[in-house]
C-alpha positions, 0 to 999 in steps of 0.5 A: 895747628899741631899739638906739642906736649909740654915735656917740663909740665908733665914732669912737673904735674907727675911729681906734684903733690896733688898727683901723689894724693890721687895715686894714694887714692886709688891705692886706698880704693884697692885696700878697702877693696881687699878688706870686703874679700870673703876670706875663709880661715880663723877670725883671728888669722882673718883680723891679722892679714886685714890690719896688714893692709896699709898704703903709703906714697912712693916713686915710682919710674915711668920711661926711665923717669921718676913720677909720683905714685902710691904703693899697696901692701900687705905686710902681716905675717900671715900674707902668705896664707891668704894672699896665695890662696885667694891672690887678694892683693893682686887682685886688688892692684888689678881693681886700681888698674882697672884690669879683669882678672881671669 
């Protein structure tokens, strides 16, 4: 017997509320990781930077088709300072995806 993927079923799964929740949970894992990264700087700016992390649901495109997804965002005014120096957001996303940072 040969496996034949159920394309419609996979599409429905990829757009389901459950998949959206899983993606948001993974992004939240990255957010929590980012909040633990040690940062050097004035405590006010570090606090502002950490408060800028948030997760929101989004739609991503995979092979030209929309899928449930999530964004890990830091929209603080000081993100450029810490983001450039420590690459925290980039490293947090890599944590979600299981990538190794060199």
